One Martini backbone bead per residue (centre of mass of N, CA, C, O) as a GRO file, in nm:
protein
  290
    1MET     BB    1   0.101   0.026  -0.001
    2SER     BB    2   0.069   0.362   0.049
    3ARG     BB    3   0.215   0.614   0.197
    4VAL     BB    4   0.183   0.817   0.499
    5SER     BB    5   0.185   1.168   0.573
    6TYR     BB    6   0.283   1.456   0.765
    7VAL     BB    7   0.164   1.817   0.738
    8ASN     BB    8   0.054   2.061   0.915
    9GLY     BB    9  -0.231   1.890   0.999
   10ARG     BB   10  -0.190   1.675   0.748
   11TYR     BB   11  -0.271   1.400   0.542
   12TYR     BB   12  -0.067   1.222   0.309
   13PRO     BB   13   0.053   1.110   0.042
   14HIS     BB   14   0.381   1.070   0.012
   15LYS     BB   15   0.408   1.173  -0.293
   16GLU     BB   16   0.250   1.462  -0.214
   17VAL     BB   17   0.469   1.590  -0.055
   18ASN     BB   18   0.520   1.937   0.054
   19VAL     BB   19   0.744   2.213   0.060
   20HIS     BB   20   0.862   2.510   0.082
   21VAL     BB   21   1.126   2.681  -0.067
   22GLU     BB   22   1.148   2.878   0.204
   23ASP     BB   23   1.215   2.685   0.391
   24ARG     BB   24   1.460   2.672   0.651
   25GLY     BB   25   1.544   2.369   0.602
   26TYR     BB   26   1.625   2.408   0.303
   27GLN     BB   27   1.804   2.675   0.309
   28PHE     BB   28   1.965   2.615   0.636
   29ALA     BB   29   1.913   2.375   0.828
   30ASP     BB   30   1.658   2.491   1.025
   31GLY     BB   31   1.662   2.209   1.215
   32VAL     BB   32   1.513   1.911   1.337
   33TYR     BB   33   1.531   1.559   1.459
   34GLU     BB   34   1.357   1.229   1.484
   35VAL     BB   35   1.398   0.872   1.562
   36ILE     BB   36   1.151   0.595   1.598
   37LEU     BB   37   1.080   0.309   1.714
   38VAL     BB   38   0.871   0.037   1.601
   39LYS     BB   39   0.696  -0.205   1.822
   40ASN     BB   40   0.400  -0.335   1.789
   41ARG     BB   41   0.285  -0.026   1.743
   42LEU     BB   42   0.515   0.095   1.928
   43LEU     BB   43   0.701   0.306   2.110
   44VAL     BB   44   1.050   0.343   2.162
   45ASP     BB   45   1.155   0.549   2.386
   46GLU     BB   46   0.983   0.810   2.386
   47ILE     BB   47   1.076   1.001   2.609
   48PRO     BB   48   1.385   1.043   2.526
   49HIS     BB   49   1.302   1.154   2.246
   50PHE     BB   50   1.143   1.394   2.338
   51ASP     BB   51   1.363   1.521   2.510
   52ARG     BB   52   1.558   1.567   2.280
   53LEU     BB   53   1.379   1.738   2.092
   54GLU     BB   54   1.342   1.973   2.308
   55ARG     BB   55   1.634   2.041   2.324
   56SER     BB   56   1.695   2.111   2.035
   57LEU     BB   57   1.475   2.334   2.005
   58GLU     BB   58   1.594   2.516   2.239
   59ALA     BB   59   1.890   2.557   2.122
   60ILE     BB   60   1.742   2.700   1.844
   61GLU     BB   61   1.465   2.855   1.900
   62ILE     BB   62   1.221   2.648   1.884
   63ALA     BB   63   0.893   2.602   1.879
   64CYS     BB   64   0.677   2.371   1.962
   65PRO     BB   65   0.387   2.289   1.768
   66MET     BB   66   0.327   2.073   2.010
   67LYS     BB   67   0.231   1.881   2.233
   68ARG     BB   68   0.326   1.571   2.338
   69GLN     BB   69   0.044   1.421   2.326
   70ALA     BB   70  -0.018   1.517   2.042
   71LEU     BB   71   0.221   1.399   1.898
   72LYS     BB   72   0.161   1.111   1.973
   73MET     BB   73  -0.107   1.088   1.825
   74VAL     BB   74   0.019   1.135   1.536
   75LEU     BB   75   0.207   0.896   1.537
   76GLU     BB   76  -0.021   0.684   1.565
   77GLU     BB   77  -0.161   0.760   1.306
   78VAL     BB   78   0.056   0.714   1.113
   79ILE     BB   79   0.091   0.411   1.180
   80ASP     BB   80  -0.192   0.328   1.112
   81ARG     BB   81  -0.202   0.429   0.814
   82ASN     BB   82   0.059   0.238   0.736
   83LYS     BB   83   0.027  -0.067   0.844
   84PHE     BB   84   0.251  -0.140   1.078
   85LYS     BB   85   0.438  -0.306   1.312
   86ASP     BB   86   0.740  -0.248   1.211
   87GLY     BB   87   0.950   0.063   1.253
   88LEU     BB   88   0.959   0.404   1.149
   89VAL     BB   89   0.981   0.739   1.280
   90TYR     BB   90   0.976   1.069   1.143
   91ILE     BB   91   1.092   1.387   1.274
   92GLN     BB   92   1.037   1.735   1.154
   93ILE     BB   93   1.163   2.065   1.259
   94THR     BB   94   1.113   2.390   1.151
   95ARG     BB   95   1.103   2.742   1.138
   96GLY     BB   96   1.002   2.782   0.851
   97VAL     BB   97   0.852   3.023   0.665
   98ALA     BB   98   1.076   3.264   0.495
   99ARG     BB   99   1.256   3.507   0.403
  100ARG     BB  100   1.564   3.518   0.293
  101ASP     BB  101   1.749   3.516   0.605
  102HIS     BB  102   1.974   3.441   0.846
  103GLY     BB  103   1.797   3.551   1.035
  104PHE     BB  104   1.549   3.552   1.229
  105PRO     BB  105   1.228   3.565   1.213
  106LYS     BB  106   0.987   3.737   1.352
  107THR     BB  107   0.783   3.557   1.177
  108SER     BB  108   0.693   3.194   1.234
  109LYS     BB  109   0.597   2.874   1.145
  110PRO     BB  110   0.642   2.569   1.218
  111THR     BB  111   0.760   2.276   1.061
  112LEU     BB  112   0.572   1.955   1.033
  113VAL     BB  113   0.719   1.632   0.990
  114ILE     BB  114   0.587   1.301   0.917
  115THR     BB  115   0.730   0.979   0.878
  116ALA     BB  116   0.707   0.626   0.750
  117ARG     BB  117   0.850   0.291   0.799
  118PRO     BB  118   0.927  -0.015   0.762
  119LEU     BB  119   1.096  -0.286   0.961
  120LYS     BB  120   1.320  -0.567   0.978
  121ILE     BB  121   1.385  -0.688   1.278
  122ALA     BB  122   1.484  -0.981   1.218
  123ASP     BB  123   1.769  -0.864   1.096
  124LYS     BB  124   1.874  -0.786   1.407
  125SER     BB  125   1.984  -1.032   1.500
  126THR     BB  126   2.236  -1.273   1.613
  127GLU     BB  127   2.311  -1.323   1.299
  128ASN     BB  128   2.511  -1.102   1.292
  129LYS     BB  129   2.833  -1.073   1.132
  130GLY     BB  130   2.917  -0.790   1.096
  131ALA     BB  131   3.125  -0.494   1.067
  132LYS     BB  132   3.269  -0.241   0.885
  133VAL     BB  133   3.524   0.015   0.984
  134ILE     BB  134   3.604   0.349   0.940
  135THR     BB  135   3.833   0.621   0.955
  136LEU     BB  136   3.782   0.984   1.022
  137PRO     BB  137   3.764   1.294   1.033
  138ASP     BB  138   3.603   1.541   1.217
  139ILE     BB  139   3.384   1.789   1.033
  140ARG     BB  140   3.194   1.889   1.234
  141TRP     BB  141   3.040   2.062   1.427
  142LYS     BB  142   3.008   2.183   1.787
  143ARG     BB  143   2.676   2.066   1.801
  144CYS     BB  144   2.613   1.727   1.824
  145ASP     BB  145   2.382   1.745   2.041
  146ILE     BB  146   2.226   1.835   1.812
  147LYS     BB  147   1.955   1.722   1.604
  148SER     BB  148   2.039   1.804   1.302
  149VAL     BB  149   1.975   1.840   0.956
  150SER     BB  150   2.290   1.891   0.928
  151LEU     BB  151   2.446   1.624   0.732
  152LEU     BB  152   2.683   1.642   0.530
  153PRO     BB  153   2.930   1.510   0.683
  154ASN     BB  154   2.769   1.231   0.724
  155VAL     BB  155   2.735   1.174   0.431
  156LEU     BB  156   3.031   1.159   0.346
  157GLY     BB  157   3.115   0.946   0.540
  158LYS     BB  158   2.929   0.719   0.452
  159GLN     BB  159   3.033   0.707   0.167
  160ALA     BB  160   3.312   0.634   0.233
  161ALA     BB  161   3.243   0.366   0.350
  162ARG     BB  162   3.114   0.241   0.113
  163THR     BB  163   3.351   0.263  -0.085
  164ALA     BB  164   3.520   0.078   0.129
  165GLY     BB  165   3.306  -0.158   0.225
  166ALA     BB  166   3.153  -0.023   0.450
  167GLN     BB  167   2.902   0.068   0.710
  168GLU     BB  168   3.102   0.265   0.877
  169ALA     BB  169   3.210   0.576   1.036
  170TRP     BB  170   3.457   0.675   1.239
  171GLN     BB  171   3.523   0.962   1.428
  172TYR     BB  172   3.800   1.202   1.484
  173ASP     BB  173   3.967   1.413   1.656
  174GLU     BB  174   4.240   1.614   1.716
  175GLU     BB  175   4.336   1.380   1.948
  176GLY     BB  176   4.225   1.091   1.831
  177PHE     BB  177   3.935   1.061   1.916
  178ILE     BB  178   3.649   0.911   1.939
  179THR     BB  179   3.330   1.001   1.892
  180GLU     BB  180   3.156   0.895   1.626
  181GLY     BB  181   2.929   0.813   1.404
  182THR     BB  182   2.735   0.913   1.143
  183SER     BB  183   2.477   0.729   1.300
  184THR     BB  184   2.636   0.661   1.571
  185ASN     BB  185   2.747   0.482   1.846
  186ALA     BB  186   3.054   0.402   2.018
  187TRP     BB  187   3.214   0.075   2.100
  188ILE     BB  188   3.412  -0.092   2.360
  189LEU     BB  189   3.593  -0.390   2.466
  190ASP     BB  190   3.809  -0.463   2.703
  191HIS     BB  191   4.047  -0.689   2.864
  192HIS     BB  192   3.861  -0.614   3.132
  193ASP     BB  193   3.541  -0.584   3.057
  194ASN     BB  194   3.513  -0.288   2.964
  195LEU     BB  195   3.265  -0.067   2.875
  196ILE     BB  196   3.326   0.171   2.609
  197THR     BB  197   3.216   0.519   2.601
  198ARG     BB  198   3.162   0.825   2.525
  199TYR     BB  199   3.109   1.110   2.675
  200LEU     BB  200   2.902   1.354   2.721
  201ASP     BB  201   2.885   1.617   2.470
  202GLN     BB  202   2.916   1.830   2.198
  203ALA     BB  203   3.054   1.582   2.007
  204ILE     BB  204   2.782   1.418   2.085
  205LEU     BB  205   2.515   1.226   2.073
  206SER     BB  206   2.237   1.135   2.266
  207GLY     BB  207   2.170   0.818   2.261
  208VAL     BB  208   1.905   0.629   2.327
  209THR     BB  209   2.033   0.348   2.289
  210ARG     BB  210   2.268   0.405   2.467
  211LEU     BB  211   2.121   0.428   2.727
  212THR     BB  212   1.995   0.148   2.719
  213VAL     BB  213   2.263  -0.012   2.721
  214ILE     BB  214   2.367   0.075   2.975
  215ASN     BB  215   2.139  -0.037   3.148
  216LEU     BB  216   2.169  -0.338   3.042
  217ALA     BB  217   2.469  -0.376   3.127
  218GLU     BB  218   2.437  -0.329   3.428
  219ASN     BB  219   2.226  -0.557   3.467
  220GLU     BB  220   2.465  -0.770   3.359
  221GLY     BB  221   2.741  -0.662   3.507
  222ILE     BB  222   2.861  -0.452   3.329
  223LYS     BB  223   3.115  -0.224   3.294
  224VAL     BB  224   3.073   0.126   3.249
  225VAL     BB  225   3.280   0.356   3.047
  226GLU     BB  226   3.308   0.715   3.026
  227ARG     BB  227   3.532   0.764   2.761
  228PRO     BB  228   3.791   0.819   2.574
  229PHE     BB  229   3.900   0.674   2.254
  230SER     BB  230   4.115   0.528   2.030
  231ILE     BB  231   4.212   0.372   1.766
  232ASP     BB  232   4.416   0.181   1.912
  233ASP     BB  233   4.195   0.077   2.108
  234VAL     BB  234   4.020  -0.061   1.896
  235LYS     BB  235   4.252  -0.244   1.760
  236ASN     BB  236   4.292  -0.368   2.085
  237CYS     BB  237   4.026  -0.494   2.132
  238LYS     BB  238   3.774  -0.736   2.196
  239GLU     BB  239   3.528  -0.540   2.125
  240ALA     BB  240   3.273  -0.413   1.892
  241PHE     BB  241   3.011  -0.142   1.861
  242PHE     BB  242   2.709  -0.012   1.736
  243THR     BB  243   2.444   0.245   1.782
  244SER     BB  244   2.087   0.259   1.721
  245SER     BB  245   1.764   0.264   1.622
  246THR     BB  246   1.839   0.099   1.344
  247SER     BB  247   2.097  -0.089   1.441
  248PHE     BB  248   2.124  -0.119   1.728
  249LEU     BB  249   2.350  -0.386   1.762
  250THR     BB  250   2.652  -0.361   1.589
  251PRO     BB  251   2.904  -0.550   1.506
  252VAL     BB  252   3.264  -0.507   1.504
  253THR     BB  253   3.521  -0.677   1.295
  254GLN     BB  254   3.627  -0.412   1.150
  255ILE     BB  255   3.910  -0.171   1.127
  256ASP     BB  256   4.000  -0.103   0.859
  257ASP     BB  257   4.265  -0.345   0.860
  258THR     BB  258   4.149  -0.446   1.135
  259VAL     BB  259   4.090  -0.719   1.314
  260ILE     BB  260   3.857  -0.821   1.555
  261GLY     BB  261   3.970  -1.059   1.698
  262ASP     BB  262   3.825  -1.328   1.506
  263GLY     BB  263   3.590  -1.186   1.317
  264SER     BB  264   3.356  -1.197   1.525
  265PRO     BB  265   3.118  -1.180   1.722
  266GLY     BB  266   3.091  -1.119   2.041
  267GLU     BB  267   2.962  -1.215   2.339
  268PHE     BB  268   2.880  -0.950   2.463
  269THR     BB  269   2.731  -0.840   2.217
  270LYS     BB  270   2.529  -1.070   2.187
  271LYS     BB  271   2.409  -1.042   2.470
  272LEU     BB  272   2.309  -0.741   2.436
  273LEU     BB  273   2.132  -0.793   2.190
  274LEU     BB  274   1.942  -0.992   2.331
  275SER     BB  275   1.853  -0.776   2.542
  276TYR     BB  276   1.741  -0.567   2.352
  277MET     BB  277   1.529  -0.750   2.222
  278ASN     BB  278   1.377  -0.812   2.481
  279TYR     BB  279   1.313  -0.513   2.543
  280ILE     BB  280   1.130  -0.446   2.284
  281ASN     BB  281   0.931  -0.692   2.336
  282GLU     BB  282   0.883  -0.655   2.690
  283ARG     BB  283   0.790  -0.405   2.742
  284PRO     BB  284   0.580  -0.193   2.828
  285GLN     BB  285   0.292  -0.098   2.664
  286ASN     BB  286   0.300   0.178   2.848
  287GLU     BB  287   0.444   0.469   2.834
  288LEU     BB  288   0.482   0.744   3.019
  289MET     BB  289   0.377   1.062   3.004
  290ARG     BB  290   0.505   1.411   3.075
   0.00000   0.00000   0.00000
């Protein structure tokens, strides 16, 4: 069946969706977005996703176009109209339509676009064979904690990975420490069985799946350490993986020309992936909204 999307109060067949040529999201990437996993027609980790959306909007001084509960109702209607059980919903909010000028317009109404698509979650199972990752300099702006629609550096990094036959690129800062992937958070397991991921600062996005995995790891008795780690740390680690709402936990079995471990997904990673799959399948059916 044809997809259905939402734009500024109306539902449209996806192929008929349009936004104005002077929308500031198109002109200046003046907007933010959020992607939420849907499992069994329910939003996964909706509260931290809404929290992050509101933080991003506040950081760039855009008013949220509707209350949280109303936004949830629209998301549920989009899911219902698209008639899928498992999938993703994409929320994009821009500053709206205004005459082209770099400064904020005196008056503008935010543009809200919501799209959805199905996702084969079975493909994310423990049968994942692992991914190759390349490394490259982090050329992004200095507020990566804002989930901005300005993603050109990420696009270039992802394309560099694909050109190299890899699934992801891990970016490193001026000091040689990994920040994050082009669309994922980066993790390693050292030889003392410490699970390491970079601490939250303006250099990385506060991944919702990242937070969930930290909680799951601690529940499994795995020590989580939030600190920077280098490319050499990755090449000498015991295991590695990356996380996001769309990739879940994807084992990393090669970085640049270095094979990690024996070249297959590690036991800790597989254990955490199983815990995450159980989490999204067995979580409470209704997460309370704030």
